[in-house]
C-alpha positions, 0 to 999 in steps of 0.5 A, spaced: 794 929 098 796 927 091 798 920 089 803 918 083 804 911 081 809 910 076 814 904 073 821 905 074 822 900 069 830 900 071 828 898 078 823 893 076 819 896 080 812 900 080 813 907 085 808 910 088 810 918 091 805 921 096 805 930 094 812 928 091 814 923 097 817 916 095 811 912 099 812 905 097 813 899 091 812 893 087 817 890 085 816 885 079 820 881 075 819 880 067 820 874 063 816 872 056 809 874 056 809 875 064 810 880 069 811 877 076 809 881 082 815 879 087 813 884 092 810 890 095 811 895 100 808 901 104 814 905 108 810 907 116 808 913 115 803 912 110 800 906 113 793 906 114 792 911 108 790 907 102 797 907 099 798 900 098 791 899 094 792 905 089 799 902 087 796 896 087 790 899 082 796 903 079 801 898 077 796 893 074 792 899 070 799 900 068 800 892 066 793 893 063 795 899 058 801 896 055 798 890 054 801 883 052 802 880 059 799 875 063 800 877 071 803 873 075 802 875 083 807 871 087 806 878 093 801 876 097 799 882 097 797 884 090 794 876 089 790 878 095 788 884 092 786 882 086 782 877 089 778 882 092 777 886 085 775 881 080 775 887 075 782 885 075 782 878 075 782 878 067 790 880 068 791 873 072 794 867 068 792 871 061 797 869 055 799 876 051 793 879 047 
């Protein structure tokens, strides 16, 4: 099963595709120096397959690669994922680098 995460900036969301099929997304808003994650959804057919975790990791890796943005995890799923992965906590509240 191949998983691909991409930033669909026009829709303001990171998307995950499993074997080419849209499986879920993490919506965000941008503010000066910040990216605010507001909602994450994994479609029913893909639940329990690690899709949500892969999406969270891919979205946060994308934010890290772009640099200069502090993550504001309003979405409970993204917040919980960051809480369980200390190596991503440096993104939260970090003012633009």
